C-alpha positions as CSV (number, residue, x, y, z in Angstrom):
1,M,214.6,9.1,252.7
2,K,213.7,6.2,255.0
3,T,213.3,6.5,258.4
4,F,215.9,5.0,261.1
5,N,216.2,4.4,264.9
6,K,217.1,8.2,266.2
7,T,218.4,6.9,269.4
8,C,221.3,4.8,267.9
9,L,221.8,6.6,264.6
10,I,224.0,9.8,264.3
11,L,225.0,11.7,261.1
12,A,228.7,11.2,260.2
13,G,229.5,14.6,258.5
14,C,229.2,15.7,255.1
15,G,229.4,12.0,253.8
16,M,225.9,11.8,255.1
17,M,226.7,8.1,256.4
18,L,224.5,6.9,259.2
19,Q,226.0,4.9,261.9
20,A,224.4,2.8,264.4
21,C,225.2,1.8,268.0
22,K,226.3,-1.9,268.6
23,K,223.9,-3.7,270.3
24,G,225.9,-6.7,271.2
25,G,228.1,-9.4,269.6
26,S,230.9,-8.7,267.1
27,S,231.2,-6.2,264.7
28,N,229.6,-6.7,261.3
29,N,230.1,-4.2,258.5
30,S,228.2,-6.3,256.0
31,G,225.0,-5.5,257.4
32,S,223.8,-9.0,257.4
33,T,220.6,-9.8,259.4
34,T,222.2,-11.7,262.3
35,D,221.8,-10.7,266.1
36,T,224.2,-7.9,265.4
37,T,223.1,-4.3,264.2
38,P,225.2,-3.3,261.3
39,T,227.8,-0.6,262.4
40,T,227.4,1.5,259.3
41,I,224.4,1.7,257.1
42,T,224.4,3.5,253.8
43,P,221.1,5.5,253.1
44,P,219.4,4.9,249.9
45,T,219.4,7.3,247.1
46,E,216.1,8.1,245.4
47,P,216.2,6.7,241.9
48,A,215.4,8.9,238.8
49,I,212.3,8.2,237.1
50,A,213.2,6.6,233.7
51,N,211.8,7.8,230.5
52,T,210.2,4.4,230.2
53,Q,208.0,5.2,233.4
54,G,207.2,8.8,233.2
55,F,203.8,9.9,234.0
56,F,202.7,6.4,235.2
57,L,204.5,7.1,238.4
58,D,202.8,10.3,239.1
59,G,200.3,8.6,241.5
60,W,203.1,6.8,243.3
61,Q,202.3,6.4,247.1
62,A,204.5,5.7,250.0
63,K,203.5,2.4,251.8
64,T,203.4,1.9,255.4
65,W,203.8,-1.9,256.6
66,T,201.2,-3.3,258.9
67,A,202.1,-6.7,260.3
68,P,199.3,-9.1,259.9
69,S,197.9,-11.6,262.6
70,T,200.6,-14.3,263.0
71,K,201.6,-18.1,263.8
72,A,205.0,-19.0,265.1
73,A,206.9,-21.1,262.5
74,A,210.0,-23.1,263.1
75,K,213.0,-21.9,261.4
76,P,215.1,-24.4,259.3
77,S,218.8,-24.7,259.9
78,A,220.7,-22.4,257.7
79,S,223.4,-25.1,256.8
80,G,224.1,-25.3,253.1
81,A,221.4,-22.5,252.8
82,V,220.9,-20.4,249.4
83,I,221.9,-16.9,250.3
84,V,219.9,-14.0,248.9
85,T,221.6,-10.3,249.4
86,V,219.0,-7.6,249.6
87,D,220.7,-4.2,249.6
88,V,218.5,-1.8,251.0
89,S,220.9,1.2,250.0
90,K,220.5,0.5,246.4
91,E,217.1,1.3,244.8
92,I,216.1,0.5,241.3
93,T,212.6,2.3,241.0
94,K,209.6,3.3,242.7
95,V,207.1,0.6,242.8
96,S,204.0,1.8,240.6
97,N,200.6,1.6,241.6
98,L,199.7,0.8,238.1
99,E,201.6,-2.4,238.0
100,Y,199.1,-4.9,239.0
101,G,196.2,-4.2,236.1
102,N,194.4,-6.6,234.5
103,N,191.9,-6.9,231.2
104,I,188.1,-6.8,231.4
105,N,186.0,-8.1,228.6
106,P,182.4,-7.3,227.6
107,F,181.7,-11.2,227.3
108,M,182.1,-11.6,231.0
109,G,178.2,-10.1,231.2
110,P,176.9,-7.9,233.4
111,I,179.5,-8.3,236.4
112,A,178.9,-4.9,237.9
113,T,176.0,-6.7,239.7
114,V,178.0,-10.0,240.9
115,P,178.9,-9.2,244.3
116,V,181.5,-12.2,244.7
117,L,183.4,-11.0,241.7
118,I,183.2,-7.4,242.6
119,N,184.6,-8.2,246.0
120,N,187.5,-10.4,244.8
121,I,188.5,-7.9,242.2
122,S,188.4,-5.3,244.8
123,S,190.4,-7.3,247.1
124,L,193.0,-7.9,244.5
125,S,193.1,-4.1,243.8
126,P,194.3,-4.0,240.2
127,K,194.2,-0.3,240.2
128,I,193.7,-0.3,236.4
129,L,191.2,-2.4,234.1
130,R,191.7,-2.1,230.3
131,F,188.3,-2.5,228.1
132,P,186.8,-3.8,225.7
133,G,189.8,-5.9,224.7
134,G,191.7,-7.3,222.8
135,S,191.0,-8.1,219.2
136,L,187.3,-7.5,220.2
137,S,188.4,-3.5,220.4
138,D,188.5,-3.5,216.5
139,I,185.2,-4.6,216.0
140,Y,183.8,-2.7,219.1
141,F,181.0,0.0,218.5
142,W,180.7,1.7,221.9
143,N,177.3,3.3,221.8
144,Q,175.3,1.2,219.6
145,S,172.7,-0.8,221.0
146,T,171.1,-2.9,218.0
147,T,172.9,-2.0,214.8
148,V,176.4,-0.9,213.4
149,P,176.8,2.3,211.6
150,A,175.6,2.2,208.2
151,D,179.2,2.8,206.7
152,V,180.3,-0.9,208.5
153,P,180.6,-3.6,205.9
154,A,178.4,-7.0,206.5
155,Q,181.8,-9.1,205.6
156,L,185.4,-8.7,206.6
157,L,188.4,-10.4,205.1
158,D,190.6,-12.8,206.8
159,D,194.3,-12.6,206.1
160,N,194.1,-14.9,203.2
161,G,191.6,-12.4,201.6
162,T,188.5,-14.8,202.4
163,A,185.4,-13.0,203.0
164,S,183.0,-13.9,205.6
165,V,179.9,-12.5,207.8
166,A,181.2,-9.9,210.3
167,Y,180.2,-10.2,214.1
168,Y,180.5,-6.9,215.6
169,W,180.1,-6.0,219.3
170,L,177.8,-3.5,220.4
171,G,178.5,-1.2,223.6
172,N,174.9,-0.8,224.5
173,S,173.3,-3.8,223.8
174,S,170.7,-5.0,226.4
175,S,171.8,-8.7,226.0
176,S,172.3,-10.5,229.2
177,T,175.5,-12.1,227.7
178,T,177.4,-8.8,227.5
179,M,178.5,-5.9,229.6
180,T,177.7,-2.4,228.7
181,V,179.9,0.5,228.4
182,D,178.1,1.8,231.7
183,G,178.5,-1.6,233.3
184,Y,182.1,-1.0,232.7
185,Y,182.2,2.4,234.4
186,S,180.2,1.0,237.2
187,T,182.8,-1.8,237.7
188,L,185.7,0.5,237.8
189,Q,183.8,2.7,240.3
190,Q,183.1,-0.4,242.5
191,T,186.5,-1.8,242.5
192,H,188.4,1.7,243.1
193,S,190.1,1.0,239.7
194,T,191.3,3.4,236.8
195,G,190.1,2.9,233.3
196,L,192.5,2.0,230.1
197,I,190.2,2.2,227.1
198,T,191.2,1.0,223.5
199,V,189.3,2.6,220.7
200,N,188.4,0.9,217.6
201,Y,191.1,1.5,215.0
202,G,189.8,-1.2,212.6
203,Y,186.8,0.8,211.6
204,A,189.4,3.5,210.0
205,R,190.4,0.4,207.9
206,Y,187.3,-1.3,206.9
207,G,184.8,1.5,207.2
208,T,183.3,2.4,203.7
209,S,182.7,6.1,204.4
210,A,184.2,8.7,201.9
211,N,187.0,9.3,204.5
212,P,186.9,6.2,206.9
213,V,190.2,7.6,209.0
214,V,188.1,11.0,210.1
215,T,185.1,8.9,210.4
216,A,186.4,6.5,213.0
217,A,188.4,9.2,214.8
218,H,185.3,11.1,215.5
219,Y,183.8,8.1,216.6
220,A,186.5,7.6,219.2
221,A,186.6,11.1,220.1
222,N,182.8,10.9,221.0
223,W,183.7,8.1,223.4
224,V,186.2,10.4,225.0
225,R,183.2,13.1,225.0
226,Y,180.7,10.7,226.9
227,D,183.6,9.6,229.2
228,K,183.7,13.3,230.6
229,G,187.0,13.0,232.0
230,R,186.7,9.8,233.8
231,T,189.6,8.3,232.0
232,T,193.3,9.2,231.5
233,Y,194.4,6.4,229.6
234,W,193.6,5.6,226.2
235,E,194.9,3.6,223.2
236,V,194.3,3.6,219.6
237,G,193.5,-0.3,218.3
238,N,195.0,-3.6,219.3
239,E,197.9,-5.7,218.0
240,I,197.5,-3.6,214.6
241,Y,200.5,-5.3,213.5
242,G,199.0,-8.9,213.3
243,N,197.0,-10.7,210.7
244,W,194.1,-11.6,213.2
245,E,193.2,-8.3,213.5
246,A,190.0,-6.9,211.9
247,G,191.1,-4.2,209.3
248,Y,194.4,-6.2,208.6
249,R,193.5,-6.7,205.0
250,I,190.4,-4.9,203.5
251,D,188.4,-4.8,200.6
252,Q,189.9,-2.1,198.4
253,T,186.8,-2.2,196.3
254,Q,185.0,-0.6,199.0
255,N,187.5,1.5,200.3
256,K,187.4,5.3,199.2
257,D,190.5,6.8,200.4
258,G,193.1,4.5,198.6
259,Q,194.4,2.9,201.6
260,P,196.8,-0.4,201.0
261,Q,195.0,-3.6,201.1
262,I,197.5,-5.1,203.8
263,Q,197.9,-2.8,207.0
264,D,201.5,-1.4,207.3
265,G,203.3,0.7,210.0
266,T,203.6,3.9,208.2
267,T,199.6,3.8,207.5
268,Y,199.0,3.0,211.0
269,G,201.3,5.9,212.3
270,N,199.7,8.5,210.2
271,H,196.2,7.5,211.0
272,F,197.3,7.5,214.7
273,K,197.9,11.3,214.5
274,V,194.2,11.8,213.2
275,F,192.9,10.0,216.0
276,A,195.2,11.7,218.5
277,D,194.1,14.9,217.4
278,S,190.5,14.3,217.4
279,M,190.5,12.6,220.8
280,R,192.8,15.4,222.5
281,A,190.2,17.9,221.1
282,A,187.2,16.2,222.7
283,A,189.2,15.8,225.9
284,A,189.6,19.6,226.0
285,E,186.0,20.0,225.6
286,V,185.0,18.2,228.6
287,G,188.0,19.5,230.5
288,N,190.1,16.2,230.4
289,T,193.5,17.8,230.5
290,S,195.4,14.8,231.5
291,I,194.3,12.6,228.8
292,K,197.2,10.5,227.7
293,I,196.9,8.4,224.2
294,G,199.1,5.3,223.6
295,V,200.3,4.0,220.1
296,V,200.8,0.4,219.4
297,L,204.1,-1.2,218.9
298,D,205.5,-4.8,218.7
299,G,207.7,-6.0,221.5
300,A,209.6,-8.5,219.4
301,A,212.7,-7.8,217.2
302,D,211.6,-10.8,215.4
303,Q,208.6,-9.5,213.4
304,N,207.7,-13.1,212.4
305,G,208.0,-14.2,216.3
306,A,205.9,-16.5,218.3
307,N,202.3,-16.0,216.6
308,G,203.4,-15.2,213.1
309,G,201.9,-12.9,210.8
310,Q,203.2,-9.7,212.1
311,V,203.9,-6.7,209.8
312,S,207.8,-6.4,208.7
313,N,209.5,-3.2,210.2
314,W,206.7,-2.2,212.1
315,N,208.1,-0.4,215.0
316,N,210.4,1.7,212.8
317,N,207.6,2.7,210.3
318,V,205.0,3.5,213.1
319,L,207.5,5.7,214.9
320,K,208.6,7.8,212.0
321,A,205.0,8.1,210.8
322,E,203.6,9.2,214.3
323,G,206.6,11.4,215.1
324,N,206.5,11.8,218.7
325,T,202.8,12.3,218.6
326,A,201.9,9.5,221.3
327,D,202.0,10.1,224.8
328,F,203.0,6.4,225.5
329,F,204.1,3.0,223.8
330,V,201.8,0.0,224.1
331,L,203.3,-3.6,224.1
332,H,202.3,-7.2,224.6
333,N,204.1,-10.0,225.7
334,Y,202.9,-13.7,225.9
335,Y,206.4,-14.8,227.0
336,T,206.3,-18.7,226.0
337,P,206.5,-20.4,222.6
338,Y,203.0,-20.3,220.9
339,E,200.8,-23.2,222.1
340,Q,203.4,-25.7,222.7
341,N,202.9,-27.9,225.8
342,S,205.7,-26.3,227.7
343,Q,207.1,-27.7,231.0
344,P,207.7,-25.7,234.0
345,S,211.4,-25.0,233.3
346,V,210.4,-23.4,229.8
347,I,207.7,-21.2,231.4
348,L,209.6,-20.1,234.4
349,G,212.7,-19.1,232.3
350,T,210.8,-16.6,230.2
351,P,210.1,-13.6,232.3
352,A,213.7,-12.2,232.9
353,P,214.8,-12.6,229.3
354,G,211.5,-12.0,227.7
355,T,210.9,-8.7,229.5
356,S,214.6,-7.4,229.0
357,Q,214.7,-8.4,225.3
358,M,211.4,-6.6,224.9
359,M,212.5,-3.4,226.3
360,T,215.8,-3.5,224.6
361,W,214.1,-3.8,221.3
362,V,211.7,-1.0,221.9
363,K,214.6,1.5,223.1
364,T,216.4,0.4,219.9
365,S,213.6,1.1,217.9
366,V,213.0,4.5,219.2
367,T,216.9,5.2,218.5
368,N,216.8,3.8,214.9
369,A,213.5,6.1,214.2
370,G,215.1,9.2,215.5
371,V,212.1,9.8,218.0
372,M,211.7,10.3,221.8
373,Q,211.3,7.5,224.4
374,K,208.0,7.5,226.0
375,P,206.5,5.7,228.9
376,V,205.8,2.1,228.4
377,A,202.4,0.1,229.0
378,M,202.7,-3.5,229.0
379,D,198.9,-3.8,228.9
380,E,198.4,-7.4,227.8
381,W,200.7,-10.4,229.2
382,N,200.4,-14.1,230.2
383,I,201.4,-17.4,228.7
384,F,200.9,-18.9,225.6
385,S,201.4,-22.7,226.9
386,T,198.6,-25.1,226.2
387,G,197.7,-29.0,226.5
388,S,198.5,-29.4,230.4
389,S,196.3,-26.9,231.7
390,Q,199.4,-24.6,232.3
391,M,197.6,-21.2,232.0
392,V,195.1,-22.1,235.1
393,S,198.0,-23.6,237.2
394,N,200.2,-22.9,240.0
395,I,203.0,-22.5,237.6
396,A,201.0,-19.6,235.9
397,G,200.9,-17.8,239.3
398,L,204.7,-18.2,239.7
399,H,205.1,-16.8,236.2
400,A,202.9,-13.9,237.3
401,V,205.0,-13.3,240.4
402,M,208.2,-13.2,238.1
403,T,206.8,-11.0,235.4
404,L,205.8,-8.4,237.9
405,G,209.2,-8.5,239.5
406,E,211.0,-8.3,236.1
407,A,208.7,-5.5,234.9
408,L,209.6,-3.5,237.8
409,K,213.3,-4.3,237.3
410,D,213.1,-3.1,233.6
411,Q,211.4,0.2,234.6
412,I,207.8,-0.8,233.2
413,S,205.3,1.2,235.5
414,M,202.2,0.0,234.0
415,T,201.0,-3.5,233.3
416,S,197.6,-5.2,232.7
417,R,197.5,-8.9,232.7
418,W,195.2,-10.9,230.1
419,D,192.6,-11.3,231.5
420,L,190.1,-11.5,234.2
421,A,187.8,-14.2,232.8
422,N,187.8,-16.0,229.3
423,S,186.6,-19.6,228.3
424,Y,187.8,-22.6,230.2
425,D,188.9,-24.9,226.9
426,N,189.8,-27.8,229.0
427,G,192.5,-25.5,230.9
428,D,193.7,-23.6,228.1
429,D,192.4,-20.4,229.7
430,M,194.2,-17.1,230.3
431,G,191.1,-16.0,232.7
432,M,192.2,-15.2,236.4
433,F,188.6,-16.4,237.2
434,N,186.2,-19.1,236.2
435,N,183.8,-17.4,233.8
436,S,180.5,-18.7,235.1
437,A,178.5,-17.9,232.0
438,P,177.7,-21.4,230.5
439,Y,178.0,-19.8,226.7
440,Q,181.7,-19.1,227.4
441,G,182.5,-22.4,228.7
442,A,182.7,-22.5,232.6
443,E,185.3,-24.8,234.3
444,P,183.4,-27.9,235.2
445,G,182.8,-28.3,239.0
446,A,184.2,-25.1,239.9
447,P,182.3,-22.4,241.8
448,A,180.8,-19.4,239.8
449,W,183.7,-16.5,239.2
450,N,186.1,-19.0,241.6
451,P,189.6,-17.5,241.5
452,R,192.4,-19.3,239.7
453,P,196.0,-19.6,241.4
454,A,197.3,-16.6,239.6
455,F,194.8,-14.5,241.6
456,Y,196.5,-15.5,245.1
457,Y,199.9,-14.9,243.7
458,M,199.3,-11.5,242.6
459,Y,197.2,-10.7,245.6
460,F,200.2,-11.5,247.9
461,F,202.8,-9.9,245.6
462,Q,200.9,-6.6,245.9
463,N,200.5,-7.0,249.6
464,F,204.1,-7.8,250.3
465,I,206.2,-5.4,247.8
466,G,207.3,-2.1,249.2
467,D,207.3,1.0,247.7
468,H,210.9,0.7,246.4
469,L,212.5,-1.8,244.6
470,L,215.9,-2.7,245.7
471,T,219.0,-4.4,244.2
472,T,218.9,-8.1,244.9
473,A,221.2,-11.2,244.5
474,S,220.3,-14.9,244.7
475,G,223.0,-17.3,245.2
476,N,221.1,-20.0,243.2
477,A,219.8,-19.9,239.6
478,D,216.5,-21.8,240.9
479,I,215.8,-19.0,243.1
480,S,214.5,-15.6,242.0
481,A,214.2,-13.0,244.4
482,Y,212.9,-9.2,244.4
483,G,213.8,-7.3,247.4
484,S,211.7,-4.0,248.4
485,S,211.8,-1.6,251.1
486,Y,208.9,0.7,252.8
487,T,208.8,4.1,253.6
488,S,207.7,3.2,257.1
489,G,211.0,1.6,257.5
490,Q,210.7,-2.2,257.1
491,A,212.4,-4.2,254.3
492,G,211.1,-7.7,252.4
493,V,211.9,-10.0,249.6
494,I,209.7,-12.0,247.5
495,L,211.1,-15.3,246.6
496,V,210.2,-17.8,243.7
497,N,211.5,-21.5,243.6
498,T,211.8,-22.4,239.8
499,G,213.4,-25.7,240.5
500,T,212.4,-29.3,241.4
501,G,214.2,-29.8,244.8
502,N,213.2,-27.8,248.1
503,R,215.7,-25.4,249.1
504,V,216.6,-23.5,252.3
505,V,217.3,-19.6,251.7
506,T,218.9,-17.3,254.0
507,V,218.1,-13.6,253.5
508,N,220.9,-11.0,254.1
509,F,219.5,-7.5,254.3
510,K,222.6,-5.1,253.8
511,N,222.3,-1.6,255.1
512,F,219.3,-2.3,257.0
513,A,219.1,-2.4,260.9
514,P,216.4,-5.2,261.5
515,G,213.8,-5.4,264.2
516,T,212.7,-8.5,266.1
517,N,210.7,-10.6,263.6
518,Y,210.0,-11.6,260.1
519,Y,206.8,-12.5,258.6
520,Y,206.1,-14.6,255.6
521,Y,203.2,-16.4,253.5
522,T,204.3,-19.4,251.5
523,L,202.2,-20.2,248.5
524,T,202.5,-23.9,246.9
525,G,200.7,-25.9,244.4
526,G,198.7,-29.3,245.1
527,T,199.5,-32.7,244.1
528,D,196.6,-32.8,241.4
529,N,197.7,-32.6,237.6
530,A,201.4,-32.4,238.8
531,P,203.4,-30.6,237.9
532,F,200.3,-28.1,236.8
533,S,198.2,-28.0,240.1
534,H,194.8,-26.4,239.5
535,K,195.3,-25.5,243.5
536,V,197.2,-23.2,245.5
537,Y,197.9,-23.6,249.5
538,V,198.5,-20.5,251.5
539,N,200.7,-21.2,254.4
540,G,199.2,-24.9,254.3
541,V,195.5,-23.7,253.8
542,G,194.1,-25.0,250.5
543,P,190.7,-24.7,248.7
544,A,187.6,-26.5,249.6
545,T,187.1,-27.3,245.9
546,S,188.7,-28.9,243.2
547,S,190.6,-25.9,242.1
548,G,191.7,-22.5,243.2
549,G,192.7,-21.4,246.7
550,P,191.4,-20.9,250.4
551,S,188.5,-18.5,250.3
552,N,190.0,-17.1,253.9
553,Y,193.3,-16.0,251.9
554,A,193.1,-12.6,253.5
555,T,192.9,-13.6,257.2
556,I,195.0,-16.6,257.1
557,P,198.0,-15.7,259.8
558,A,201.5,-15.1,258.5
559,N,204.5,-17.3,259.6
560,T,206.6,-15.6,262.0
561,S,210.3,-16.4,263.4
562,S,212.6,-14.3,265.4
563,V,215.5,-12.3,263.4
564,S,217.9,-13.5,265.9
565,G,220.1,-15.9,264.4
566,G,219.3,-15.0,260.6
567,I,216.2,-14.8,258.1
568,T,216.1,-18.3,257.2
569,V,213.2,-19.9,255.4
570,N,212.3,-23.4,253.6
571,I,210.8,-23.0,250.0
572,P,209.3,-26.1,248.5
573,S,209.7,-26.8,244.7
574,Y,207.6,-24.4,242.5
575,S,206.5,-22.3,245.3
576,A,207.0,-18.4,246.3
577,I,207.6,-16.9,249.5
578,F,206.3,-13.4,250.4
579,L,208.3,-12.0,253.4
580,V,208.8,-8.9,255.2
581,T,211.1,-7.9,258.4
582,D,210.6,-5.5,261.1
583,K,212.7,-2.5,261.2
584,K,214.6,-1.6,264.6
């Protein structure tokens, strides 16, 4: 139970209603944040852990709010304000510590020795870093230094059956253009992060040994042995349903165990059981009794969705074949129409329906297959929009805020954004940081490893979300709102203005006795490349360079105003506010 002021609150019999002494002014049973303490406060009831969350909430921690340095801010008139109502008595879910993950790639290079990037990742505190990808995982040989195993073919087939020279990635290469497996472990240690490792499933398809599935599963299990219990979360393959993955189509003349030419869900589901058995046996050998292994599902009911090329009836066939062997389900979601030059209204309109529809489809798939619902990890998410630098923009940052909020509402307790660094490609770059490696295409004029706008939005989200998500209602469709509470007693809300006009918002915290002040940060884009600004301003403080945000983001004072008279803020177009109010 949250803490309340013991001087003024008394238990009201077996109904366990908490009553507060009136502090002056008229009675106010709604619990609104005026200068009147609410006369009746209903305490929250701890929500049950959903079966889509499960063990991903095992590491949940209560949060204590500590007010930052502040500067006084004028309060706008509440006349005509949008009303956002946050009910502190109605908790939706605990806020998972694994909600803020990201993806790390070998082609970022030896980043464990790059202090500026390590420091920013540590400040972001993603908690979980997935490795080595991505589609790269299905051509990744974790312990090879110069050559691949002898049963790996020199050529692979694309989805049309055309053979071409295969380029594999070696986990122990001494090249300065890659990150080694040990470099990954060093990065985890330095950033206080947890691993999520994707093992090479493609090898089970294109391998030319007498039993490629057993060979590939044993190879994955050897990584588990080498890991020596450092990693709890593992998954078998990446987007196996897609025709872009190595192993989607195989050369049957080289295959020795009679596999189908084209990947299908039943084949993968049966193979998954072999992998899981080998990996769990290896984990037991090294004392890793907590290992969890994820199976790859498709989050779209339309199996020929945004990318096209998906295997039909994937979820049903995988689930029936693996038959409750998996510990968790792996989903990816890139939300927006594939490689379209989408405008902000399209991009910011996708987090809520995109997340809820994905979860509905997975639950339906589970029911139809007659298996158990398992915890869900959305371990890749971003936007597909291209053509106007959408991916590196302020709008991408707002989308990140909404995606995190909607994932919590839909009871997803592990997410990992794609990805920390990629290739600039004229702004069509999903990377959170500018990749300084010239061979990857660094952003012109940007400092090495410069954070993009999404970094700042995710930093403030994590620092201004409490430990419980609350039922929240907005009086205007342009204002998305995510309320939360802290075990230390404070309450807060994160607001996103998805519209083109500035708004004034008054926040009404129900079933809450507010204290003296509220604190907030406003994050906005710049005027460059409108509406897809490459910049972000934190309480008016912007970057010293042509992109990114202020280098002193962690020490910028919060705006503060008195709770007396109401909690009211001005939220500009395409911006976000991160707000917490004192407890009494």
